[in-house]
Wavefront OBJ file of the C-alpha trace (Angstrom):
o trace
v -16.580 3.223 5.545
v -18.351 5.652 3.177
v -21.886 5.121 5.236
v -20.401 5.020 8.717
v -19.539 8.787 8.813
v -20.307 10.478 5.523
v -19.376 13.932 6.791
v -15.925 12.906 7.939
v -13.465 14.154 5.565
v -9.960 12.505 5.232
v -6.790 13.080 3.476
v -5.371 10.449 1.001
v -1.842 10.087 -0.689
v -2.691 8.915 -4.259
v -0.361 6.600 -6.282
v -0.256 4.842 -9.384
v 0.289 1.121 -10.043
v 0.074 0.169 -13.716
v -1.981 3.254 -14.773
v -4.415 2.893 -12.190
v -4.908 5.210 -9.201
v -4.937 4.009 -5.736
v -5.250 6.297 -2.472
v -3.963 5.233 0.933
v -4.779 7.264 4.613
v -1.758 9.863 4.879
v -2.175 8.890 8.499
v -0.344 5.594 7.372
v 2.445 7.064 5.519
v 5.714 7.788 7.240
v 7.451 9.306 4.069
v 8.170 8.857 0.726
v 11.558 7.785 -0.870
v 13.212 7.944 -4.169
v 13.983 4.116 -5.193
v 17.282 2.970 -3.713
v 19.237 -0.044 -3.371
v 17.013 -2.808 -2.424
v 18.738 -6.142 -0.880
v 17.112 -9.358 -1.926
v 16.076 -11.770 1.300
v 15.955 -15.462 0.122
v 13.028 -17.340 0.738
v 10.623 -14.589 0.460
v 7.488 -14.269 -1.303
v 7.719 -13.186 -4.926
v 6.044 -10.042 -3.915
v 8.697 -8.886 -1.523
v 11.222 -7.366 -3.285
v 13.695 -7.231 -0.448
v 14.599 -4.769 2.466
v 16.266 -1.182 2.496
v 18.331 0.382 5.008
v 16.082 3.349 6.707
v 18.534 5.178 9.204
v 19.693 2.007 10.564
v 16.428 0.308 10.618
v 15.491 -2.873 8.167
v 12.349 -2.250 6.151
v 10.904 -4.700 4.035
v 9.780 -3.476 0.553
v 6.707 -4.902 -1.192
v 6.212 -4.606 -4.976
v 2.280 -3.717 -4.854
v 1.922 -4.725 -8.540
v 2.946 -8.207 -7.960
v 0.944 -8.441 -4.625
v -2.158 -7.613 -6.827
v -1.102 -9.752 -9.684
v 0.405 -7.113 -12.010
v 3.724 -7.342 -13.744
v 6.718 -6.419 -11.528
v 7.599 -2.785 -10.808
v 10.355 -1.642 -12.960
v 12.364 1.142 -12.003
v 11.736 4.527 -13.694
v 12.379 8.402 -12.614
v 9.072 8.412 -10.684
v 9.277 5.343 -8.940
v 9.358 5.494 -5.222
v 8.920 3.712 -2.183
v 6.445 4.656 0.081
v 6.829 3.991 3.688
v 3.585 3.028 5.652
v 2.905 1.537 9.058
v 0.585 -1.456 9.095
v -1.145 -2.513 12.274
v -0.613 -6.142 12.633
v -2.881 -6.614 15.968
v -0.150 -6.084 18.618
v 2.149 -4.181 17.006
v 2.905 -1.950 14.114
v 5.132 -3.102 11.267
v 6.903 -0.510 9.152
v 7.299 -1.163 5.543
v 7.866 -0.039 2.065
v 5.530 0.037 -0.868
v 6.964 0.142 -4.358
v 4.759 2.718 -6.468
v 5.012 3.561 -10.379
v 4.565 7.418 -9.323
v 3.136 9.409 -6.390
v 0.223 11.988 -7.359
v -0.540 14.107 -4.625
v -2.228 14.280 -1.138
v -5.952 15.498 -1.282
v -9.099 15.526 0.820
v -11.920 13.412 0.178
v -15.430 13.569 2.064
v -17.026 10.106 3.258
v -19.891 10.960 0.927
v -17.686 10.404 -1.907
v -16.517 7.007 -1.294
v -18.578 4.230 -2.423
v -18.305 0.829 -1.003
v -15.864 -1.655 -2.905
v -17.417 -3.728 -5.401
v -18.646 -7.001 -5.024
v -17.696 -9.234 -8.026
v -18.870 -12.604 -7.532
v -17.776 -14.465 -4.418
v -14.236 -15.740 -5.406
v -12.598 -12.208 -5.916
v -11.423 -10.938 -2.323
v -11.816 -6.844 -2.031
v -11.506 -6.633 1.465
v -8.449 -4.785 1.102
v -10.210 -1.899 -0.531
v -11.929 0.672 2.015
v -13.995 1.969 -0.951
v -14.058 3.698 -4.304
v -13.321 7.424 -4.140
v -15.072 9.710 -6.499
v -13.181 12.324 -8.134
v -14.880 14.093 -10.602
v -15.969 11.540 -13.368
v -12.890 9.007 -12.048
v -12.618 6.666 -9.439
v -9.624 5.477 -7.209
v -9.302 2.660 -5.158
v -8.667 3.431 -1.610
v -6.654 0.896 -0.073
v -6.990 -0.499 3.844
v -3.282 -0.786 4.329
v -3.934 -2.771 7.138
v -5.780 -5.387 5.357
v -3.484 -5.569 2.199
v -1.600 -7.957 3.716
v -2.811 -10.936 5.821
v -1.365 -12.169 8.835
v 0.896 -14.899 7.135
v 2.156 -12.139 4.984
v 3.401 -9.985 7.987
v 4.663 -12.768 9.962
v 6.506 -13.632 6.930
v 7.625 -9.919 6.316
v 8.813 -9.582 9.856
v 10.667 -12.797 9.764
v 12.530 -11.351 6.526
v 13.335 -7.981 8.336
v 14.909 -10.245 11.127
v 16.918 -12.472 8.719
v 18.126 -9.487 6.947
v 19.205 -7.789 10.280
l 1 2 3 4 5 6 7 8 9 10 11 12 13 14 15 16 17 18 19 20 21 22 23 24 25 26 27 28 29 30 31 32 33 34 35 36 37 38 39 40 41 42 43 44 45 46 47 48 49 50 51 52 53 54 55 56 57 58 59 60 61 62 63 64 65 66 67 68 69 70 71 72 73 74 75 76 77 78 79 80 81 82 83 84 85 86 87 88 89 90 91 92 93 94 95 96 97 98 99 100 101 102 103 104 105 106 107 108 109 110 111 112 113 114 115 116 117 118 119 120 121 122 123 124 125 126 127 128 129 130 131 132 133 134 135 136 137 138 139 140 141 142 143 144 145 146 147 148 149 150 151 152 153 154 155 156 157 158 159 160 161 162 163 164
């Protein structure tokens, strides 16, 4: 991404997970919600916390901390649900992601995005678009369509149908 079009400027919503800053393209974000009642769905992956009712629609809620191998997200005054659209090939799946807190929306030029680091052959960083440079700090820019593999998305869609 960084080298495809280094003059392109995009807006990213930044949020925190376990003290680390992540970003997601605002074009993928539908809305940000306060933590609400999440209904657990049986036989779903650990990182799927359940589903919420979003104006009559069943929306799966994912704990990104657990998806990334971190401790489970605990509810606090800043904990929120970021509702995003994920492309699954032929269709778009709407899902919620738990975040410790939402920071801000800011613009980042392509020249300020480095490729995702390659750390050995066993660590998969394909879900990262890159590392955004902001002053002396870095933030991890997620490729939200790749965070969840095909099997994950199929399971999430099925869980949403079961809950409906």
